[in-house]
Every structure is written in structure tokens, then in C-alpha cells.
N, C-alpha and C positions, 0 to 999 in steps of 0.2 A: 576552530570555533572560539569566539571571543568570550571572555568571562567578565561579567559586570563587577566593577569595583565597589566594595561596600564602603559608604561614607556616612558617618553618623550625622544626624541633624544638629542644628545649632543649639536646640534646647538640650540635647544630650551632652554637648560639649561644654555648656556653661553651667548646667545645673547638676550638682552631685546627687547621688542616690541618698534617700532618706536614711538616717541612722549613722552617717559618717560625718565626723567633724572636719577631717582634712579633705583637701580637694583631690579626687581620684577620677580622672577623666579617661575616656577611651582615646587611644591614639588613632588619628584618622589614617585610613588606608591599611591598617593592620588586619582588620576583620577578626579581631581576637577579643574574647571576653574572658577575663580572669576570674577565678573563684573569689579572689580577694575583693572584687568590685561588687559582689552580690550581697544582699542583706544577710546579716548574721556572720559576716566574714571575720569579725573581731573574735568571736568564739572559736571559729575554725582555725584562726591563725595561732591561737594559744596551744593547739594540739600539735603532736609530732607531725612532720611532713612526710611520713611514710604513706605511700599510696597517693601522693599529691598529683593531680592530673590537670591538664589544660584542655579546653574544648575549642577546637579550631573549625572555622567555616571552610568547607571543602572548596578548593579552587580559588582561594583568596590570593591577591597579588600584593607584593610589597611595593615600595616606592620606586624601585628600579624596574618594575614591570614584570619581574620573574615570578613564576608561580612557586609558592612556598608549600612543600609537602607537609601534611599533618604529622606532627610528632607522635611516636608510639607511647602510649601510656604504660607506666611500669606495671608488671604483673603483681597481683596480690601475693602476699607471703604465703607459702604453702602451709596448710593446716597439718598439725602433728596428730596422726592417727594412732590409736592404741594398737600396739603390735600384737599379732597373733602368735600365741605361745601354746605349747603342749602342757596341759594341766593333768595332775593326778589327784583325784578326789576320793576320799574315804568316807563312807556312810555306814553307820551302825543302825540296823533296823531289826524289828521283830519278825519272826517267821510266820507267814500266812500265805494262803493262796492268792496269787495275783500281785504280790509285792514287786517282783521283778518287772512285771509289765508296767506298773505305775511309775517306777523309777525310770525305766527306759522311755516312757511316754513323756516325762518332763523334758528330756533332751530332744525327742523326736518332734514335739510340737514347736520347738524353737530352732529347728533346722540343724541341730548338732548331729554329726556322725560319730558314734561311739567307736573309737579305734580298737579298744579292747575292754573287756569286762570280765572280772573274776569275782565269783561269789564265794567268800570264805565263811568259816564257822567259828564262833566263840561259844562260851558256856551257855549264855542265854541270848545271844545276838547273832545276826548274820552281818558279815563285813563285805560291803560292795566296794571294790577298787575299780574305778572308772578312769580311763584315759581318753581325753577329748582335746581338740585344738580349738582355740577361740581367744577373744580379747578378754581383758580383765573385767571390763564393764558389763559385757553381756553375760559372762560367766557368773558374776555376782548376782545377777537377776535369776539365773538358774539355781544357784545355791539358796536364794530366798524362797524359791518355789519348793525345793526339797525339804525345807523346814516345815512346810505345811502338811506334809504327809503324816498320816496318823501314827504310824509305828516307827518313825525316826527317833531313836532313843538317845543318840549322841550327836553333838554338834558336828556338822559337816566340816571336814577339814580338807584344805588344799595343801598337799605336801610338795607342791612344785618348787617352792623356795626353801624347803627344809632339807638338811642332809638326810638321806634316806638310803635304805637297802632295797633295791628293786630287782626282781627276778621274774623270769618267764620259763615256761616249759614247752618243749616241742617234741613231737614224734614225727619222724620223717622216714618215708619208705622209698628206697632207691631201687631202680631196675639195674642190677649188677650181676654179671655172670662170674664164674669162678676165676677167669683170667684177670679181671680188674679188682677182685675182692681184696687182695693185699694192699692196694693203694687206698681203698676206702678205709680199711682198718687202721692204716697209718694216720689218716686225718681224724679218725675217731679218737686215737690216742692223743693227738695234738690238742684237740678241743676238749679233752677230758669227758668225752661222751661215753655212752654205754650201748651195747648191742642187745636188743630185747627180743628179736626174732630174726631167723635166717632161713632161707629156703634155697632152692637150686638157682633161681633167677632173680632173687630180691633179698634185701636186707633192711631191717627196720632199726632205727637208731633213736635213742633218747638223749636229749641234751638240755641242760639248764644254764641260765646265766642272765646277764642284763640284756636289754634289747639290741645293743650293738653286737654282742656275741652271737645272738640268734641270727641276725642278718648275715654276719660273716660266715657262719656255718652253712646257711642256705646257699649263699653265693658259691662257696667252695665246692659244695656237693651237686650243684646244678648241672655240671658237665657230665655227670654219670646218668642223668635222667631221673627226675623226681616223679614218682607215681602218685603219692598222697602225702599231705601234710596236715597234722592236727596240732594247733597251738592254743595255749591258754592265754588269757589276758595277763597283763602285768599286775603283780602284787607288790606292795611296798610297806615297809615299816620305818618309822622315824629312828634315826641313829641317836643313841643316848650319848650325852657329852660326859667325858671323863672328868670326875671331880664334883659333879652335881649330886645333890642329895636324892635319895630314892623317894619317888613320889608314892602316894597311896593309891595303888591300882585298884580298880573296881571291876575287874574282868573275871576273876576266879573266885566263886563262892566257896569252893573247897579249901582254898588257901587262906581265906579270911572268913571264919565262921560267922562273924557279926553281920556279914552281907546276906546271909541266907534269909533273913527276915525282910530284906529289901528287894525281893524279886519283882522286877517290872513286868514280867511276862507270865504271872500266875494265871491270868485270865486265858492264856493261850493253851494251858495244859489241863487236861481232864485228870481225875484221880488215877486213871490207868496209865497215864503217861503218854496218851495219844492226843492228836489234834483233830477235833471234829469239824472245824471250819465254820461253826455257828457263831460268828462275831458280828456285832452291830458296828457298821462303819459310820464314821463321821462324814458329813457332807461338805466339810471345808477343804479348801486346797485342791490339789490334783489327785483326788480320790474318787474312785468309781466302784460301784457294787459289782460283785462277782456272783456267779451261780453257786448254790450250795452244793455240798458234797453228796447229798441224797443218801446219807448213811455210809458213804465210803470213808473209811478211816485209814490213815497212814501213821507211821511212827513219827514222833517228834524228833527232828534231826539236830536241833541246836543244843547238844549236850555232849560232853566228852565221852559219855558212856552210851551214846545212842548206837543202835545197830540198824543200818540201812537194810531194807527188805530185799535180799538177794535171792534166796531160795524160794521156790514156789510152794505155797501153802495149799491146804485142802480145797480152797475156793478158786485156785488158779491165779491168785494175786502174787505178783513179783515185780522187781525193778526191771525196767526196760531201758536199754541204752539206744538212743536215737542219734544218728549222724545226718545233719541237714546242711546242704550247700545252698547259699543264698547270694544275691547281689550285695556288694559292699556299698550301700547307699544309706543316707540318713533315714531313720525310721523303720528299717526293715526288722530290727530286733523287737521293736514295739509291736509290729504286726504279727510276728511269729509267736511271741509270748502271749499276745492277746488271745490266740486260739486256745492256749492252755488255760488261761485264767477264766475265760468265759465258760469253760466246761468244768471248772473247779479242780483242776489238776494242780497239786503242790509239787513244783519242780524240786527234786532233791539235789540236783547238781546241774551246773551250767558253766560252760566254757565257750568263749567266742574269740576267734582269732582268724588271721588271714589263711587262705587255703593255698593250694599249689599253683593256681592260676591267678593272674593279676585281676583285681576287681571282683574276686569271689571270696567269700568268708565261709568258714565252717563252724556250725553251731553243734556242739556235743552236749546232750542233756540226758539226764536220768529221771524217768517218770515212773511211778508205781501204777500198776494196772494189770488187767488180764489181757490175754492175747487178742480177744475180740474187741475190747475197748481201745486198745492201742492201735489196732488195725483201722478202726474208724477214725482215730485221731490222725493217723498218717494220711488218710484220704483227705481230711480237711486241710492239712498242711499243704498237700499237693495242689490244692486249688488256688493257693496264693500266687500272685503274678511273679514275684521276685524269687521264688523257690525253684531251684534246678533239680535237686535230688533229695530224697528222704529214704533212709535205710534204717531198719530195725535190726541191729546186729546182735541182739541178745542171745539168740540161739546159735550163733556162729562163734568159733574160737577167735578171740581178739585180745590184743595187748592193751592194758589200761594203766594209766599213770595219773597221779595227782602230785601237786607241789604244795608244801607248807612252810611258812616262816613262823617260828614260835619264839617269843621273847620270855625268858624266865628270870625272875628276881632272885639273885644269889649274892652272897658275900664271898669274901676270899676263902673262907673255910670250905664252903660247899661247891666251889667252882670246879675242883678236880672231880667230884662225883658227877656233875653235869656232863663234863667232857667224856668221862668213861661211859655214861649211858649213851651219849651221842655216837661214840665209836662203835658200840654194839649195833646200833641201827644204821650205821654208815651215814650219819648226818654230819654236816659241815658247819663249823662255827663261822658266821659271817659278820658278827659285830660283838665286841666286848667292851663293857664300861665298868666303872667301879661297883655297880650294883645290879647289872643285867648281863645276860648272854643271849644272843640271837642265833638260832640254829636254822639250817635249811635242810629239808628232808623231801625225798621223792619216793614214791611207791604206791601201793594200793591203799584202799580205805582201812583195812585191818592194821596195817603198819602205822598209819597216822594215829589211829585211836590208841594203839598200844603205847606209843611214845608219849602221847598227851597224858595218859593215865599215870605213867611213871613220873612225869615231871610235875604233876599237880601238887604233891606235898611241898615242893620248893616254892611254889607261887608263880602261876602263869600270868604274865602281864598282858600280852597281846598274842593273838593268833590270826594270821592271814593265810587263807587257803584258796587254792584254785578249785575249779570243778574237775570232773573226770574227763580226760581225753582218751580216745580209743581208736585203734586201727586194727583191721582184720589181719589175723596171722596167716601169711601165705604158706607157712609150713604145715598148717592144719593141726598143730598141737594145741589141745585145750588144757591149759594149766589148772583148771578147776578139778579135773580128774586126778591130778597128781597130788593134791593136798589131802593130808590125812592118811597117806599110805607110806609104809616104810620102804626105803630105797633098797634094791637088791644088793646083797653082799657079794 
């Protein structure tokens, strides 16, 4: 098939385009129009020649009669995208019903999947330590939305770029018979873990460390057969630089008496030290109203001297420990905690982490209530699509653990006293500076509160705590019955 040769008319060959002082004619037979011949080419020529392209008529012939293939235009330069990084965010909030649901909702509505969440306790605040993956730009928008929450008391901090002490806690139950038990105990000694329960065909291990250590322990023990895993979220405290001056901490009213008159949360506490839940919510930001407590009163938990409601009282009210298995997808934590907040339940403890199966997360929470109300709550949670299992293990023997990082303001004279107290509680010093010491402690709630009370006179700077994680004891031994009784001689 022959192709017609493009030949410009005589008027095009003799008359230049308007706006050009020099003669720029099209070459006959080329069939090519250059960008420099178009109007406005003077302005275009002054720019860099990156991305310069030519427009060729398809099937044009040169003077020799051969078809000239159209040249390929250079590809545009690749755009530099904001890299996706893992961020650790700390948020100080006031304690009230539905606060966990609101913070989780900020991330869920923007498609963030919370990798880990730890709810810690300070003197008059709760510390949320959240680990998410995302870009810097989008994460900044999330932080701006967190500022709009009513009870956010302190500036939201992103500790990703700061030197930090980070720790996680894991309880792992293995299916091990007595033949392979020595090999497991050898790995326990290597990773400096602890055995918290042992039965004829299983063993439960407690291990703490950074996220890399937790993953290494799980991989090393997977060959024995993992039955259950309960993990907390990551908690982190900023490392203090040696040589810096001691800042004025605003976290412990007992250590600084002049702060007692500056209580931000006086509205949250009634004269009896309980929280009734009758708060007027602001309508700004990501804040939604919750159902009232209807006369249901729980103890205020954001105090070093608070006592969580463990034993059953005359009305049948007690703390219930729930273990929930859910799909690891964005927004599932917001959906589950929404069931609690809409019914006015004040979550006393919350720990979220990966479970034994890939794509499944375990939520361990402590909620006050009677057996009847908790049973109705469990039925409502079961109706959620992404929920696999819900177990109330309150009336079963279980092993429970919490993790705490506590930073104490000390000078060189008091440092020895702090280390002696830490040795009594089997706590470990994880960071030391010229004016602070950071300690790591694992145990039950009573152990945490006892250490915090002893360290208050020295000045508590920061406290980061995880929620309670629990696994059922296969041995059937209930340690609650062993407390308060003398050991046989």
C-alpha cells in the first residue's frame, strides 16, 4: 500500500508563522512539525529540554523514499513518592467511656490498620502507644485529627525518629511432651524468658523484648507446635541524652506538690473517687456521644493508688477478662470497641497483638460488670462479622501478665536506692542518663502498683504500660487461691 507524501503549500513555505522574527520554514517531504515552529516557542525554548518531544506524522517518507519510523518520546521523570514507614505515636488522654473507640476510629476512617495498640496508665492520664505504617503526609493528617479529640491532654508525639526504648510482652503456649521439654527449656534460657505454667502436654512461656526478639522467639518455638499466643502492643519511652539538664516533668503530682492544684481531670472524678460517666461531650472533631452508665459506677483507674475491681462484691460486680479473636484488617478494633462504648462500658485494660494464626489478632480486655451483663455483651460481640471467637475466662484459672516501662527522676545520690528497689521487684534497668533511670517490669497488677508507689517519692517522669494479656492454665492451678495462705513447712 502506497503512502501519500506530505508536501506543504507554497504559502506555508514562504510565509513564516506570526510572532517569529526569523525565517523558520517546514522542510518539504519531512512531514515533521517541530514544537519550535509553533506559537509561543520562544517561551518554551527558554525552559529546560527535559521531556522535549517531537510529533511525527505516521507513515511519512523521507527524500530517499524510505519510511521513517516515528521516534519514541522520552518517558517523563518518575515522581518521588513519600515512602511508607512504621510510626510509633504516643497520645496522652483522659479516661472516659468510649475514648479507645474514638482514637481507633480516627485511624479506621482513614484506612489505617493499627499493627499494635497498648493502653498505659499515668497519674491522671492514659498513654496510648500506637504502631501504624503509612506515609509522612497522610500520618500528619491523622495527627491533626487526633488533636481535635476532647480529652487529648498532651501533644501527640511521633517517636519514630527519636532514640527510644521499645518493648513488647508475649505469652506463648506450646504443645510439648516430656521428651522435648529439655530442648524447650534450653531455648527459654537463651532468650531469657520465663515459664509461667507447665502441664503434662503443654508449657506456657513469658518473654519480653523489642519486636525483633519477639519474632525470633516465635520462629524458634514454632517447630514444637504453637497452641496459643497473646501479645501486647509495643510501648516506647524516649531515651534521655546524657549531659542534658533535667526537665520539669508534669506527670507526678505526688512528686511535685505544686501540681496538685493544676489537675486537668478534676471534672472526671466525683468526691468518692469514682467516675459516673456523666460528661458533656463537645461536638467538634472526631467525637461522638456514648450511652450513659445508667447508674453503673466503676473505680477510677488512672491513679497510682487505684485498685481495679477484681473480687466480686455484694451486687455481683467484678472485673471480667475477655479474649477475642478477630481478623487483622483495618477498622476491626474500632468496630469491636464500638460495642463497648455504645453500651457505656469503661474498658479497664486493653491489649491488641497478633495471634497464633497469620491474619488473626487477639484482643484481651478487662471490663467491669456482672455475669449477666457480660454474657449479653459477649453475644453482641459474636454478631460482628470479623469476630471468630469470644471467651470470658474470668472463672477459669489463667496466667496474666502486664508490662510497664517507668522513668524515674534521680540524681547520682539516689541512683543506688532506685536500683535496690528494682532488684527486689526483679525489674531491669533499660536506660540510664544523668538525671533519669528507666525500668522494665513484668507481672500482675498488684506488682505494678506496688513498685509505682515506692518510686513516687523520687519523682516519676513517665509511665508506659500495656494492658493485661492472659492465657488459660492447662495445669488447672488457680494462683488466686494460693495468695494469702502460708506455705507448708
